[in-house]
N, CA, C and O of each residue as an XYZ file, in Angstrom:
748
protein
N      81.556    -96.011     94.593
C      81.510    -95.191     95.765
C      80.583    -95.860     96.764
O      79.416    -96.096     96.451
N      81.054    -96.163     97.917
C      80.229    -96.815     98.932
C      80.134    -95.921    100.167
O      81.085    -95.233    100.539
N      78.966    -95.955    100.782
C      78.728    -95.163    101.981
C      78.450    -96.093    103.142
O      77.866    -97.166    102.984
N      78.872    -95.664    104.284
C      78.553    -96.410    105.491
C      77.242    -95.876    106.055
O      76.841    -94.748    105.769
N      76.597    -96.685    106.844
C      75.326    -96.297    107.443
C      75.510    -95.065    108.310
O      74.636    -94.199    108.342
N      76.620    -94.970    109.009
C      76.853    -93.812    109.880
C      77.007    -92.534    109.061
O      76.604    -91.466    109.524
N      77.578    -92.609    107.855
C      77.708    -91.430    107.003
C      76.349    -90.973    106.473
O      76.084    -89.775    106.377
N      75.504    -91.923    106.135
C      74.169    -91.582    105.648
C      73.353    -90.960    106.777
O      72.620    -89.997    106.553
N      73.476    -91.509    108.001
C      72.755    -90.948    109.150
C      73.245    -89.535    109.439
O      72.446    -88.663    109.783
N      74.544    -89.297    109.306
C      75.085    -87.957    109.546
C      74.568    -86.985    108.489
O      74.254    -85.839    108.810
N      74.475    -87.420    107.249
C      73.943    -86.583    106.180
C      72.468    -86.260    106.421
O      72.026    -85.139    106.168
N      71.716    -87.232    106.904
C      70.302    -87.019    107.210
C      70.148    -86.005    108.333
O      69.249    -85.165    108.286
N      71.012    -86.071    109.342
C      70.950    -85.108    110.435
C      71.261    -83.703    109.945
O      70.717    -82.732    110.471
N      72.122    -83.578    108.952
C      72.436    -82.260    108.407
C      71.253    -81.671    107.640
O      71.025    -80.461    107.670
N      70.519    -82.517    106.968
C      69.429    -82.040    106.123
C      68.131    -81.805    106.868
O      67.282    -81.066    106.368
N      67.931    -82.392    108.035
C      66.698    -82.164    108.792
C      66.855    -80.917    109.639
O      67.929    -80.680    110.191
N      65.801    -80.109    109.754
C      65.884    -78.893    110.560
C      66.130    -79.224    112.028
O      65.618    -80.220    112.538
N      66.897    -78.407    112.689
C      67.298    -78.664    114.078
C      66.173    -78.374    115.055
O      66.126    -78.974    116.128
N      65.264    -77.468    114.711
C      64.217    -77.090    115.662
C      63.060    -78.076    115.698
O      62.181    -77.927    116.548
N      63.011    -79.055    114.841
C      61.925    -80.036    114.820
C      62.430    -81.399    115.271
O      62.513    -82.327    114.467
N      62.759    -81.525    116.522
C      63.196    -82.813    117.046
C      62.037    -83.455    117.779
O      61.295    -82.777    118.489
N      61.879    -84.757    117.612
C      60.780    -85.486    118.221
C      61.269    -86.859    118.612
O      62.210    -87.395    118.025
N      60.611    -87.428    119.623
C      60.966    -88.772    120.066
C      60.142    -89.839    119.362
O      60.381    -91.030    119.562
N      59.184    -89.440    118.547
C      58.318    -90.387    117.860
C      59.122    -91.155    116.811
O      60.000    -90.595    116.153
N      58.810    -92.448    116.663
C      59.502    -93.271    115.665
C      59.159    -92.832    114.246
O      59.973    -92.988    113.336
N      57.952    -92.280    114.048
C      57.555    -91.860    112.709
C      58.329    -90.640    112.237
O      58.550    -90.471    111.038
N      58.748    -89.775    113.183
C      59.452    -88.564    112.810
C      60.952    -88.776    112.616
O      61.638    -87.905    112.081
N      61.452    -89.905    113.039
C      62.878    -90.184    112.887
C      63.174    -90.542    111.430
O      62.351    -91.173    110.768
N      64.350    -90.140    110.928
C      64.675    -90.467    109.529
C      64.799    -91.963    109.322
O      65.345    -92.685    110.157
N      64.282    -92.406    108.201
C      64.378    -93.818    107.850
C      65.596    -94.010    106.968
O      65.838    -93.225    106.050
N      66.358    -95.047    107.243
C      67.604    -95.244    106.514
C      67.418    -96.076    105.253
O      68.034    -95.774    104.231
N      66.591    -97.111    105.293
C      66.501    -98.024    104.169
C      65.628    -97.548    103.028
O      65.931    -97.837    101.871
N      64.566    -96.836    103.311
C      63.660    -96.393    102.254
C      63.242    -94.955    102.520
O      63.429    -94.436    103.620
N      62.685    -94.332    101.521
C      62.283    -92.939    101.683
C      61.034    -92.858    102.547
O      60.239    -93.797    102.597
N      60.870    -91.743    103.217
C      59.748    -91.555    104.120
C      58.466    -91.244    103.354
O      57.377    -91.634    103.775
N      58.596    -90.550    102.239
C      57.432    -90.163    101.462
C      57.372    -90.933    100.147
O      58.398    -91.281     99.563
N      56.165    -91.186     99.704
C      55.965    -91.881     98.437
C      54.851    -91.214     97.656
O      54.393    -90.140     98.044
N      54.405    -91.816     96.575
C      53.352    -91.223     95.754
C      52.035    -91.052     96.506
O      51.239    -90.181     96.156
N      51.797    -91.851     97.512
C      50.565    -91.753     98.276
C      50.495    -90.529     99.164
O      49.422    -90.192     99.665
N      51.611    -89.858     99.369
C      51.645    -88.684    100.222
C      51.340    -87.395     99.460
O      51.290    -86.326    100.069
N      51.136    -87.468     98.148
C      50.854    -86.286     97.354
C      49.380    -85.931     97.507
O      48.522    -86.806     97.392
N      49.077    -84.673     97.763
C      47.700    -84.220     97.884
C      47.130    -84.516     99.255
O      47.859    -84.852    100.188
N      45.799    -84.385     99.368
C      45.128    -84.617    100.632
C      45.042    -86.104    100.921
O      44.977    -86.926    100.007
N      45.044    -86.437    102.193
C      44.867    -87.835    102.561
C      43.387    -88.193    102.463
O      42.534    -87.309    102.377
N      43.087    -89.477    102.475
C      41.695    -89.919    102.370
C      40.886    -89.418    103.562
O      39.716    -89.065    103.416
N      41.503    -89.386    104.736
C      40.797    -88.907    105.922
C      40.405    -87.444    105.759
O      39.294    -87.058    106.124
N      41.300    -86.628    105.217
C      41.004    -85.216    105.032
C      39.883    -85.033    104.006
O      38.984    -84.218    104.214
N      39.928    -85.783    102.902
C      38.884    -85.671    101.878
C      37.534    -86.119    102.421
O      36.520    -85.460    102.193
N      37.520    -87.256    103.148
C      36.256    -87.768    103.672
C      35.663    -86.831    104.707
O      34.451    -86.616    104.724
N      36.503    -86.268    105.573
C      35.973    -85.368    106.592
C      35.442    -84.088    105.955
O      34.426    -83.553    106.399
N      36.124    -83.585    104.908
C      35.654    -82.374    104.226
C      34.332    -82.634    103.515
O      33.427    -81.801    103.575
N      34.204    -83.785    102.838
C      32.958    -84.071    102.125
C      31.813    -84.345    103.104
O      30.669    -83.994    102.814
N      32.092    -84.960    104.253
C      31.046    -85.201    105.242
C      30.545    -83.884    105.825
O      29.351    -83.728    106.079
N      31.453    -82.943    106.035
C      31.038    -81.637    106.541
C      30.119    -80.951    105.537
O      29.098    -80.377    105.915
N      30.487    -81.012    104.242
C      29.668    -80.383    103.209
C      28.289    -81.023    103.133
O      27.285    -80.322    103.005
N      28.233    -82.353    103.210
C      26.958    -83.057    103.116
C      26.107    -82.773    104.342
O      24.896    -82.589    104.226
N      26.732    -82.736    105.523
C      25.978    -82.473    106.740
C      25.428    -81.054    106.772
O      24.349    -80.834    107.322
N      26.130    -80.096    106.206
C      25.677    -78.717    106.238
C      24.527    -78.477    105.259
O      23.634    -77.682    105.553
N      24.527    -79.134    104.124
C      23.446    -78.939    103.170
C      22.685    -80.245    102.996
O      23.240    -81.332    103.154
N      21.427    -80.120    102.673
C      20.568    -81.287    102.491
C      20.477    -81.714    101.038
O      19.661    -82.569    100.694
N      21.314    -81.124    100.171
C      21.260    -81.439     98.751
C      21.917    -82.791     98.469
O      22.863    -83.198     99.143
N      21.395    -83.461     97.470
C      21.950    -84.750     97.073
C      23.170    -84.554     96.191
O      24.152    -85.284     96.331
N      23.131    -83.568     95.270
C      24.217    -83.321     94.331
C      24.816    -81.949     94.582
O      24.105    -81.010     94.941
N      26.126    -81.835     94.393
C      26.787    -80.531     94.405
C      26.631    -79.910     93.022
O      26.456    -80.623     92.033
N      26.692    -78.601     92.954
C      26.535    -77.940     91.654
C      27.690    -78.266     90.719
O      27.515    -78.220     89.502
N      28.886    -78.600     91.256
C      30.021    -78.956     90.412
C      29.846    -80.332     89.760
O      30.459    -80.613     88.731
N      29.017    -81.183     90.354
C      28.827    -82.534     89.836
C      27.846    -82.593     88.662
O      27.815    -83.588     87.938
N      27.055    -81.554     88.468
C      26.039    -81.551     87.419
C      26.612    -80.856     86.194
O      27.051    -79.709     86.278
N      26.610    -81.541     85.061
C      27.147    -80.967     83.836
C      26.144    -80.002     83.223
O      24.942    -80.084     83.474
N      26.664    -79.088     82.415
C      25.789    -78.127     81.749
C      24.929    -78.860     80.730
O      25.428    -79.677     79.956
N      23.662    -78.569     80.735
C      22.738    -79.219     79.817
C      22.024    -80.400     80.441
O      21.140    -80.983     79.813
N      22.385    -80.769     81.666
C      21.739    -81.917     82.302
C      20.276    -81.638     82.615
O      19.478    -82.568     82.726
N      19.916    -80.367     82.759
C      18.521    -80.037     83.046
C      17.615    -80.328     81.864
O      16.399    -80.421     82.026
N      18.199    -80.475     80.659
C      17.398    -80.759     79.470
C      17.237    -82.257     79.221
O      16.388    -82.663     78.427
N      18.046    -83.085     79.893
C      17.974    -84.527     79.676
C      16.717    -85.088     80.339
O      16.417    -84.796     81.497
N      16.008    -85.884     79.585
C      14.814    -86.516     80.101
C      14.711    -87.904     79.478
O      14.566    -88.041     78.264
N      14.787    -88.917     80.311
C      14.723    -90.282     79.795
C      13.294    -90.709     79.471
O      13.084    -91.649     78.705
N      12.318    -90.023     80.050
C      10.927    -90.423     79.825
C      10.282    -89.694     78.643
O       9.097    -89.893     78.379
N      11.024    -88.870     77.942
C      10.476    -88.129     76.804
C      10.329    -89.083     75.612
O      11.321    -89.668     75.176
N       9.119    -89.252     75.080
C       8.910    -90.227     73.996
C       9.303    -89.715     72.611
O       9.247    -90.478     71.646
N       9.697    -88.451     72.486
C      10.026    -87.908     71.158
C      11.295    -88.541     70.608
O      12.191    -88.932     71.355
N      11.351    -88.631     69.288
C      12.487    -89.236     68.604
C      13.669    -88.266     68.555
O      13.497    -87.047     68.580
N      14.861    -88.836     68.485
C      16.060    -88.023     68.275
C      16.317    -87.940     66.778
O      16.427    -88.974     66.120
N      16.414    -86.739     66.226
C      16.619    -86.627     64.782
C      18.050    -86.989     64.391
O      18.958    -86.976     65.222
N      18.230    -87.309     63.119
C      19.571    -87.558     62.603
C      20.287    -86.223     62.455
O      19.683    -85.221     62.070
N      21.581    -86.218     62.764
C      22.357    -84.985     62.652
C      23.790    -85.312     62.269
O      24.274    -86.420     62.499
N      24.455    -84.337     61.684
C      25.870    -84.438     61.321
C      26.592    -83.230     61.893
O      26.067    -82.117     61.887
N      27.808    -83.464     62.388
C      28.658    -82.365     62.844
C      29.773    -82.200     61.821
O      30.521    -83.134     61.534
N      29.866    -80.996     61.282
C      30.849    -80.686     60.239
C      31.697    -79.522     60.742
O      31.171    -78.553     61.290
N      32.999    -79.622     60.553
C      33.894    -78.540     60.954
C      34.193    -77.666     59.742
O      34.404    -78.173     58.640
N      34.208    -76.354     59.951
C      34.352    -75.392     58.879
C      35.590    -74.538     59.132
O      35.849    -74.116     60.260
N      36.341    -74.292     58.078
C      37.584    -73.535     58.183
C      37.584    -72.429     57.140
O      37.235    -72.661     55.982
N      37.972    -71.238     57.544
C      38.093    -70.129     56.600
C      39.461    -70.198     55.947
O      40.487    -70.071     56.615
N      39.469    -70.399     54.642
C      40.720    -70.524     53.900
C      40.827    -69.340     52.944
O      39.897    -69.054     52.191
N      41.964    -68.657     52.980
C      42.199    -67.511     52.105
C      43.251    -67.872     51.061
O      43.821    -68.963     51.094
N      43.504    -66.951     50.136
C      44.507    -67.206     49.103
C      45.899    -67.338     49.707
O      46.734    -68.061     49.164
N      46.165    -66.663     50.806
C      47.464    -66.797     51.463
C      47.677    -68.219     51.961
O      48.787    -68.749     51.914
N      46.609    -68.821     52.433
C      46.711    -70.193     52.929
C      46.923    -71.187     51.790
O      47.632    -72.179     51.958
N      46.313    -70.928     50.633
C      46.389    -71.879     49.530
C      47.684    -71.723     48.739
O      48.415    -72.694     48.544
N      47.968    -70.514     48.287
C      49.091    -70.327     47.370
C      50.414    -70.043     48.089
O      51.448    -70.602     47.722
N      50.390    -69.197     49.088
C      51.635    -68.821     49.749
C      51.980    -69.719     50.926
O      53.147    -69.821     51.306
N      50.992    -70.365     51.499
C      51.155    -71.251     52.653
C      51.904    -70.560     53.777
O      52.824    -71.126     54.366
N      51.502    -69.330     54.069
C      52.152    -68.548     55.114
C      51.561    -68.823     56.492
O      52.241    -68.637     57.500
N      50.337    -69.252     56.549
C      49.696    -69.492     57.834
C      50.058    -70.851     58.399
O      50.736    -71.654     57.759
N      49.591    -71.087     59.611
C      49.850    -72.382     60.242
C      48.610    -73.275     60.230
O      48.461    -74.138     61.095
N      47.723    -73.075     59.257
C      46.524    -73.896     59.160
C      46.844    -75.261     58.583
O      47.677    -75.404     57.688
N      46.166    -76.249     59.114
C      46.294    -77.626     58.635
C      44.888    -78.147     58.340
O      43.909    -77.491     58.695
N      44.768    -79.302     57.704
C      43.433    -79.872     57.462
C      42.779    -80.436     58.727
O      41.640    -80.899     58.667
N      43.466    -80.407     59.859
C      42.915    -80.958     61.100
C      41.799    -80.080     61.650
O      41.685    -78.907     61.292
N      40.982    -80.654     62.517
C      39.895    -79.894     63.139
C      40.425    -78.848     64.108
O      39.688    -77.931     64.473
N      41.665    -78.954     64.532
C      42.216    -77.940     65.435
C      42.376    -76.597     64.737
O      42.461    -75.571     65.412
N      42.420    -76.569     63.421
C      42.542    -75.312     62.670
C      41.190    -74.794     62.183
O      41.145    -73.817     61.435
N      40.107    -75.417     62.583
C      38.771    -74.987     62.153
C      38.215    -73.958     63.129
O      38.408    -74.062     64.340
N      37.521    -72.966     62.582
C      36.953    -71.906     63.406
C      35.493    -72.154     63.771
O      35.024    -71.685     64.808
N      34.778    -72.884     62.931
C      33.348    -73.049     63.142
C      32.960    -74.520     63.161
O      33.607    -75.368     62.546
N      31.883    -74.791     63.885
C      31.290    -76.122     63.921
C      29.868    -75.982     63.386
O      29.092    -75.160     63.872
N      29.534    -76.785     62.389
C      28.214    -76.739     61.764
C      27.493    -78.038     62.097
O      28.009    -79.129     61.855
N      26.299    -77.909     62.654
C      25.477    -79.073     62.967
C      24.276    -79.041     62.027
O      23.465    -78.115     62.065
N      24.174    -80.069     61.182
C      23.065    -80.180     60.238
C      22.091    -81.219     60.789
O      22.434    -82.393     60.928
N      20.876    -80.774     61.101
C      19.873    -81.624     61.750
C      18.735    -81.865     60.767
O      18.109    -80.919     60.289
N      18.469    -83.129     60.468
C      17.378    -83.505     59.565
C      16.081    -83.613     60.359
O      15.985    -84.385     61.313
N      15.092    -82.831     59.954
C      13.796    -82.807     60.632
C      12.674    -83.005     59.618
O      12.005    -82.039     59.251
N      12.451    -84.245     59.155
C      11.396    -84.473     58.169
C      10.003    -84.191     58.754
O       9.744    -84.415     59.937
N       9.132    -83.697     57.891
C       7.743    -83.372     58.257
C       7.662    -82.358     59.402
O       6.791    -82.446     60.267
N       8.585    -81.398     59.389
C       8.611    -80.354     60.413
C       8.639    -78.998     59.730
O       9.238    -78.847     58.665
N       8.005    -78.032     60.329
C       8.027    -76.669     59.806
C       8.853    -75.793     60.729
O       9.035    -76.108     61.905
N       9.348    -74.694     60.188
C      10.245    -73.823     60.934
C       9.568    -73.225     62.172
O      10.222    -73.022     63.194
N       8.293    -72.950     62.089
C       7.598    -72.321     63.207
C       7.490    -73.247     64.425
O       7.251    -72.777     65.538
N       7.664    -74.561     64.221
C       7.552    -75.521     65.314
C       8.869    -75.740     66.059
O       8.886    -76.439     67.072
N       9.961    -75.163     65.587
C      11.286    -75.451     66.145
C      11.617    -74.486     67.280
O      11.440    -73.274     67.161
N      12.099    -75.053     68.376
C      12.637    -74.270     69.493
C      14.103    -74.670     69.633
O      14.420    -75.844     69.825
N      14.996    -73.681     69.535
C      16.434    -73.945     69.570
C      17.071    -73.107     70.664
O      16.829    -71.904     70.763
N      17.889    -73.757     71.484
C      18.615    -73.069     72.553
C      20.062    -73.546     72.501
O      20.330    -74.747     72.562
N      20.990    -72.604     72.390
C      22.415    -72.938     72.310
C      23.109    -72.387     73.543
O      23.044    -71.190     73.820
N      23.770    -73.263     74.277
C      24.621    -72.887     75.415
C      26.068    -73.105     74.982
O      26.319    -73.544     73.860
N      27.013    -72.802     75.855
C      28.421    -72.883     75.452
C      28.851    -74.314     75.098
O      29.695    -74.495     74.221
N      28.294    -75.322     75.754
C      28.671    -76.707     75.425
C      27.453    -77.612     75.206
O      27.572    -78.837     75.249
N      26.284    -77.006     74.973
C      25.078    -77.814     74.819
C      24.134    -77.171     73.812
O      23.909    -75.961     73.836
N      23.585    -78.001     72.926
C      22.590    -77.566     71.951
C      21.290    -78.293     72.266
O      21.264    -79.520     72.361
N      20.217    -77.533     72.427
C      18.910    -78.105     72.754
C      17.926    -77.733     71.658
O      17.649    -76.553     71.444
N      17.396    -78.734     70.963
C      16.424    -78.523     69.891
C      15.177    -79.331     70.221
O      15.250    -80.510     70.567
N      14.023    -78.659     70.104
C      12.761    -79.338     70.395
C      11.723    -78.980     69.342
O      11.588    -77.826     68.937
N      11.010    -79.984     68.920
C       9.853    -79.834     68.038
C       8.762    -80.736     68.613
O       9.035    -81.510     69.530
N       7.544    -80.659     68.102
C       6.516    -81.576     68.612
C       6.859    -83.053     68.375
O       6.417    -83.913     69.135
N       7.639    -83.355     67.334
C       7.949    -84.742     67.008
C       9.358    -85.161     67.432
O       9.584    -86.334     67.729
N      10.312    -84.215     67.466
C      11.713    -84.537     67.726
C      12.254    -83.769     68.919
O      11.773    -82.689     69.261
N      13.279    -84.362     69.550
C      14.004    -83.704     70.642
C      15.474    -84.090     70.522
O      15.810    -85.272     70.448
N      16.346    -83.086     70.504
C      17.786    -83.339     70.432
C      18.482    -82.550     71.530
O      18.424    -81.321     71.555
N      19.133    -83.257     72.429
C      19.985    -82.660     73.460
C      21.406    -83.083     73.148
O      21.800    -84.211     73.447
N      22.179    -82.193     72.550
C      23.510    -82.548     72.052
C      24.587    -81.853     72.876
O      24.671    -80.625     72.900
N      25.408    -82.653     73.552
C      26.575    -82.123     74.246
C      27.650    -81.903     73.189
O      28.115    -82.854     72.561
N      28.039    -80.658     72.999
C      28.960    -80.297     71.923
C      30.380    -80.734     72.250
O      30.793    -80.675     73.408
N      31.139    -81.173     71.236
C      32.507    -81.649     71.493
C      33.480    -80.527     71.849
O      34.533    -80.789     72.431
N      33.142    -79.278     71.508
C      33.993    -78.129     71.819
C      33.097    -76.987     72.303
O      31.955    -76.875     71.856
N      33.590    -76.145     73.200
C      32.780    -74.991     73.601
C      32.597    -74.018     72.449
O      33.484    -73.863     71.610
N      31.447    -73.366     72.412
C      31.125    -72.432     71.332
C      30.714    -71.089     71.925
O      30.361    -70.995     73.101
N      30.765    -70.059     71.095
C      30.297    -68.729     71.474
C      28.840    -68.637     71.046
O      28.541    -68.502     69.859
N      27.942    -68.709     72.012
C      26.511    -68.753     71.669
C      26.018    -67.435     71.086
O      25.003    -67.421     70.389
N      26.701    -66.334     71.347
C      26.286    -65.037     70.800
C      26.581    -64.926     69.298
O      25.890    -64.199     68.584
N      27.603    -65.643     68.818
C      27.968    -65.580     67.405
C      27.458    -66.799     66.621
O      27.964    -67.103     65.541
N      26.479    -67.476     67.159
C      25.907    -68.637     66.484
C      24.687    -68.211     65.689
O      23.998    -67.255     66.045
N      24.431    -68.934     64.607
C      23.243    -68.638     63.801
C      22.689    -69.937     63.235
O      23.403    -70.931     63.100
N      21.416    -69.908     62.910
C      20.740    -71.088     62.372
C      19.983    -70.708     61.114
O      19.426    -69.614     61.017
N      19.968    -71.629     60.143
C      19.245    -71.451     58.878
C      18.330    -72.644     58.667
O      18.705    -73.785     58.937
N      17.142    -72.373     58.188
C      16.195    -73.437     57.879
C      16.211    -73.686     56.380
O      15.976    -72.770     55.593
N      16.484    -74.918     55.985
C      16.453    -75.310     54.580
C      15.134    -76.047     54.352
O      15.008    -77.231     54.662
N      14.156    -75.328     53.806
C      12.810    -75.885     53.643
C      12.772    -77.012     52.613
O      11.957    -77.927     52.731
N      13.647    -76.958     51.602
C      13.613    -77.993     50.564
C      14.076    -79.348     51.105
O      13.580    -80.388     50.672
N      15.009    -79.343     52.035
C      15.507    -80.610     52.593
C      14.980    -80.882     53.999
O      15.329    -81.897     54.601
N      14.147    -79.991     54.526
C      13.620    -80.101     55.891
C      14.763    -80.317     56.896
O      14.746    -81.262     57.685
N      15.733    -79.435     56.844
C      16.860    -79.548     57.769
C      17.197    -78.179     58.340
O      16.999    -77.146     57.700
N      17.705    -78.203     59.552
C      18.149    -76.993     60.234
C      19.673    -77.029     60.266
O      20.269    -78.020     60.688
N      20.301    -75.943     59.817
C      21.758    -75.855     59.778
C      22.179    -74.822     60.807
O      21.898    -73.633     60.658
N      22.860    -75.283     61.858
C      23.284    -74.419     62.953
C      24.791    -74.226     62.828
O      25.553    -75.192     62.873
N      25.220    -72.970     62.672
C      26.638    -72.636     62.520
C      27.092    -71.927     63.796
O      26.550    -70.882     64.157
N      28.094    -72.501     64.480
C      28.556    -71.965     65.761
C      30.062    -71.708     65.709
O      30.822    -72.553     65.236
N      30.487    -70.557     66.190
C      31.911    -70.231     66.262
C      32.476    -70.900     67.507
O      31.984    -70.697     68.616
N      33.523    -71.704     67.303
C      34.111    -72.417     68.434
C      34.931    -71.458     69.297
O      35.521    -70.498     68.802
N      34.950    -71.740     70.580
C      35.618    -70.895     71.550
C      36.505    -71.782     72.424
O      36.229    -71.977     73.607
N      37.579    -72.320     71.825
C      38.478    -73.225     72.544
C      39.620    -72.454     73.185
O      39.897    -71.311     72.821
N      40.272    -73.087     74.135
C      41.298    -72.420     74.922
C      42.521    -72.019     74.094
O      43.045    -70.919     74.269
N      42.977    -72.880     73.207
C      44.203    -72.624     72.457
C      43.944    -72.254     70.997
O      44.793    -72.510     70.144
N      42.807    -71.667     70.698
C      42.506    -71.270     69.321
C      43.425    -70.163     68.824
O      43.642    -70.045     67.618
N      43.961    -69.365     69.707
C      44.820    -68.264     69.274
C      46.090    -68.741     68.565
O      46.664    -68.004     67.763
N      46.531    -69.965     68.854
C      47.744    -70.464     68.204
C      47.439    -71.415     67.060
O      48.365    -71.833     66.365
N      46.182    -71.774     66.834
C      45.829    -72.695     65.760
C      45.449    -71.985     64.465
O      45.556    -72.572     63.388
N      45.012    -70.748     64.549
C      44.659    -69.993     63.341
C      44.756    -68.514     63.596
O      44.496    -67.714     62.697
């Protein structure tokens, strides 16, 4: 099937609205290539730059609040305290239905785990010296000797989190219920 240039031009005239006629060369239909490409998706660079310049000119702040991640206020490069060793373990509640009947959709993957357990080794530390703060995606632990600022791999429910001190091994075990977006379909 072959088309003549005049047929393509006639088809273009049918598809363009009649009330938007212009003498500009840019507004005229192009025959050889399409008028729009991937670069036309979203805002243009001029629009983005002008919007960001307006925001910067209106406020004297160096950083926007969207640019600062949660837990960044706890990061300190000049803090001389050591970072303790820690392990992240995923925990899954398995019932007899899951083992024998295999009726659920649980798998051995971390996507089917409900809890995240962080085991932190704190040698020569006592429980009274520990300060622990859990946010939705950040765990902050401080002692006189150690400091741990851990960005968590998954968001957690800080209200349903708990910590246990194991005095025999000098370790703190923090158990946090994960609060991911698609958890309703994983377990």
